C-alpha positions in Angstrom: 44.4 -4.5 43.4 43.1 -6.6 40.0 45.6 -7.4 37.6 46.3 -5.7 34.0 44.4 -8.7 32.3 41.3 -8.3 34.4 41.0 -4.8 33.7 41.5 -5.3 29.9 38.6 -8.2 30.0 36.3 -5.9 31.8 36.8 -3.0 29.5 36.6 -5.4 26.5 33.2 -6.7 28.3 32.0 -3.2 29.0 32.8 -2.1 25.5 30.9 -5.0 24.0 27.8 -4.2 26.4 28.0 -0.5 25.2 27.8 -1.6 21.4 25.1 -3.6 21.8 23.0 -0.7 24.0 23.9 1.8 21.2 22.4 -0.5 18.3 19.1 -0.8 20.4 18.7 2.8 21.2 16.2 4.9 18.7 18.1 6.8 16.3 18.3 10.7 16.2 17.1 11.1 12.7 15.8 14.3 12.2 12.2 15.1 10.7 12.3 15.3 7.1 12.5 17.8 4.6 8.8 18.4 4.3 9.6 20.8 1.2 11.4 18.6 -0.4 9.3 16.0 -1.4 5.6 14.4 -1.5 5.8 10.8 -1.1 7.4 9.6 2.4 7.4 6.4 4.2 8.2 4.6 7.5 11.7 3.5 8.2 12.8 1.5 11.0 16.4 1.8 12.6 17.7 0.8 15.9 14.6 -0.1 17.7 13.1 3.6 16.4 11.3 4.9 13.5 11.2 7.6 11.6 9.8 8.9 8.2 12.0 9.1 5.3 11.5 11.1 2.1 11.2 9.1 -1.4 13.8 10.5 -3.7 12.1 9.3 -7.0 8.3 8.4 -6.3 6.8 6.6 -9.3 5.6 9.1 -12.0 2.5 7.7 -12.7 -0.4 9.5 -14.3 -4.2 9.0 -13.8 -4.7 8.8 -17.6 -2.2 6.2 -17.5 -4.6 3.8 -16.0 -6.7 1.9 -18.4 -10.0 -0.3 -17.6 -10.6 0.6 -13.9 -12.6 4.1 -14.7 -15.7 3.3 -12.1 -12.6 2.8 -9.1 -10.5 5.6 -10.5 -13.7 7.8 -10.1 -14.6 7.2 -6.9 -11.6 7.2 -5.3 -10.7 10.6 -7.2 -13.8 12.0 -5.8 -13.1 10.8 -2.1 -9.6 12.4 -2.5 -11.2 15.2 -3.5 -13.3 15.3 -0.3 -10.6 15.2 1.9 -8.2 17.8 0.4 -11.1 20.0 0.4 -11.7 19.7 4.4 -15.2 17.5 3.9 -16.2 14.3 5.4 -14.1 11.4 3.7 -13.5 7.7 4.0 -10.8 5.5 4.6 -10.2 3.2 1.7 -9.9 -0.5 1.0 -8.8 -1.4 -2.8 -8.7 -5.1 -2.8 -9.0 -7.8 -5.6 -6.8 -9.4 -8.6 -3.5 -8.7 -8.5 -1.7 -6.6 -11.0 -5.4 -4.4 -11.6 -4.0 -1.2 -11.0 -4.8 -0.8 -7.4 -1.4 0.7 -6.1 -0.6 2.4 -9.2 -4.1 4.4 -8.5 -3.2 5.4 -5.2 0.1 6.8 -6.5 -1.1 8.3 -9.3 -3.9 10.4 -7.4 -0.7 11.6 -5.4 0.9 12.8 -8.4 -2.3 14.2 -9.4 -3.0 16.5 -6.5 0.2 17.0 -4.8 0.0 20.4 -5.6 -3.0 20.9 -3.8 -1.2 19.5 -0.3 -1.8 15.7 -0.8 1.2 13.5 0.3 1.3 9.9 0.7 3.2 7.9 3.5 3.5 4.2 2.9 3.9 2.5 6.1 4.6 -1.3 5.8 2.6 -4.1 7.1 5.5 -5.3 9.7 5.4 -1.7 11.3 1.5 -1.2 11.7 2.5 -1.7 15.3 4.1 2.1 14.9 0.8 3.7 13.8 0.4 5.7 17.0 3.7 7.1 16.0 3.3 7.6 12.6 0.3 9.5 13.1 1.9 11.6 16.1 4.6 13.0 13.5 2.3 14.2 10.8 -1.2 15.4 12.8 0.0 18.4 12.9 1.3 19.4 9.6 -0.9 21.8 7.2 -0.4 19.2 4.1 -3.1 16.3 3.6 -1.9 12.6 4.5 -2.8 9.6 2.8 -1.3 6.4 5.1 -0.5 3.9 2.2 -0.4 0.2 3.1 -0.1 -1.9 -0.2 -0.9 -5.8 -0.5 -1.9 -6.1 3.0 -2.8 -9.3 4.5 -2.4 -10.9 7.6 -2.0 -14.7 8.5 -4.8 -15.9 11.3 -2.1 -15.9 14.3 -1.1 -12.1 13.2 -2.2 -9.9 16.0 -0.7 -6.3 14.0 -3.9 -6.1 12.5 -5.3 -4.7 16.0 -3.2 -1.9 15.5 -4.5 -1.0 12.2 -8.2 -1.6 13.7 -7.7 1.0 16.6 -6.4 3.7 14.1 -9.0 2.8 12.0 -12.2 3.2 14.1 -11.8 1.5 17.8 -9.6 3.7 19.9 -10.5 6.7 22.2 -8.2 8.8 20.4 -9.9 9.9 17.3 -7.5 9.7 13.9 -6.5 13.2 13.1 -8.4 15.4 10.2 -5.4 15.5 7.8 -4.9 11.8 7.8 -6.9 9.1 5.5 -5.8 5.3 5.5 -5.8 4.0 2.1 -4.8 -0.1 2.2 -4.8 -2.4 -1.1 -5.3 -6.1 -0.8 -5.8 -9.3 -2.6 -8.4 -10.4 0.3 -11.7 -9.0 1.0 -11.5 -9.6 4.6 -7.6 -8.9 4.9 -7.4 -12.1 6.7 -7.6 -15.9 5.3 -11.1 -17.6 5.2 -11.5 -20.8 5.8 -14.4 -23.1 5.0 -14.5 -24.7 8.1 -15.3 -21.4 9.8 -18.7 -21.1 7.8 -19.8 -24.7 9.4 -20.0 -22.5 12.8 -23.0 -20.4 11.6 -26.1 -20.6 12.7 -29.3 -18.9 12.6 -31.6 -17.2 14.7 -35.2 -16.3 14.0 -34.5 -16.5 10.1 -31.0 -14.6 10.7 -27.6 -15.9 9.9 -25.0 -15.4 12.5 -21.2 -15.8 11.3 -19.3 -17.6 13.9 -17.0 -15.6 16.1 -13.9 -16.1 14.0 -15.6 -14.7 10.8 -16.9 -11.8 12.7 -13.5 -10.9 13.8 -12.3 -11.0 10.0 -15.3 -8.5 8.8 -14.9 -6.3 11.4 -11.6 -5.6 10.2 -12.5 -4.6 6.4 -16.1 -3.1 7.6 -13.8 -0.1 9.3 -13.2 1.0 5.8 -15.8 3.2 4.7 -15.0 2.8 1.1 -14.7 -0.3 -0.4 -13.8 -0.7 -4.3 -13.1 -4.1 -6.2 -10.6 -4.8 -9.0 -11.4 -7.8 -11.3 -9.3 -9.4 -14.1 -9.1 -7.7 -17.2 -11.0 -9.0 -20.4 -8.8 -9.8 -23.3 -9.6 -6.6 -25.2 -9.3 -4.6 -22.3 -5.7 -6.4 -21.6 -4.7 -5.2 -25.3 -6.0 -2.0 -25.0 -3.7 -1.1 -21.8 -0.8 -2.6 -23.9 -1.6 -0.4 -27.0 -1.2 2.6 -24.3 1.5 1.6 -23.1 3.5 0.7 -26.5 2.3 4.3 -27.7 4.1 6.2 -24.3 7.2 4.5 -25.3 6.9 5.8 -29.0 6.1 2.6 -30.3 4.6 2.3 -34.1 1.8 -0.2 -35.5 0.7 -0.8 -32.0 -2.4 -2.1 -33.3 -0.4 -4.7 -35.5 -1.2 -8.7 -35.5 1.7 -9.4 -34.5 2.2 -7.1 -31.7 -1.6 -8.3 -30.7 -0.2 -12.4 -30.8 2.7 -11.9 -28.9 0.7 -9.6 -26.3 -1.5 -12.6 -25.7 1.3 -15.0 -25.7 3.1 -12.8 -23.3 0.2 -12.9 -20.9 -0.7 -16.8 -21.7 2.9 -17.5 -20.2 2.2 -15.7 -17.1 -1.3 -16.9 -16.4 -2.4 -13.2 -16.2 -4.3 -10.7 -18.3 -3.4 -7.8 -15.8 -2.7 -4.3 -16.3 1.0 -5.0 -14.7 1.5 -7.9 -17.8 0.5 -5.5 -19.9 3.1 -2.8 -19.1 5.6 -5.0 -18.9 4.7 -6.7 -22.3 5.1 -3.2 -23.8 8.6 -2.3 -22.3 10.3 -5.8 -23.4 8.6 -5.3 -27.2 9.7 -1.3 -26.6 13.2 -2.3 -26.0 13.6 -5.0 -28.4 12.3 -2.7 -31.6 14.6 0.0 -30.0 17.7 -2.9 -30.8 16.4 -3.2 -34.4 
């Protein structure tokens, strides 16, 4: 018979193994209450993933978005087609930071949630789970935007292949109730190097890109709708500042003091973006409230 000490050590080891196995096992998280929210996100826990309702989504409106009328009109049209069951495209919103790419997607969901539009955010690191994400919503009556924010990949990152497959590259067609809207600072989502262009060559007067360039282009071109966002000019920036100051009930938004302070704010951050304008307006409104 083994001694009591050996039995105790064996039990302790078994308990440790059970703890580690339990930690790795997928959690038995229930499906979300679809009627309680219109914004959701994909979360990971104990090796498994699940859909979680967002309790406090960002309450931005389409009317709050200034200086991007063309982009707003195009994406809103595409979204309305999607809601009506008409053909619509996956969309890539790319360009300068802070110019309203993510806010536009959020505002569209806020605008059309009453018509069944929902958003499900998937982090870049979880793109490998896209088949599981889609499986969880493909039979729902709602229309889902899979939202990938600030999307970019490094040259040695292979997770973008999961995105390529779900966009247009798998034998399994994407569900009819799902579109992918992604934002990025990069047009082709992957870093581009001058050396890669040196491998391009001419054939009968046509330019043939290198394999590295073709691989990068092949991802972004799977998005049927491209929308470009550019830095705001000074007057556009000041108009956005004025809009947000009015929303905070600040008076004399066109005063020279406000104008000068807003420009100094942008200069200090090196960016005349919508985000900078909003942050300045919050700061200025808060200072005025303190007296």
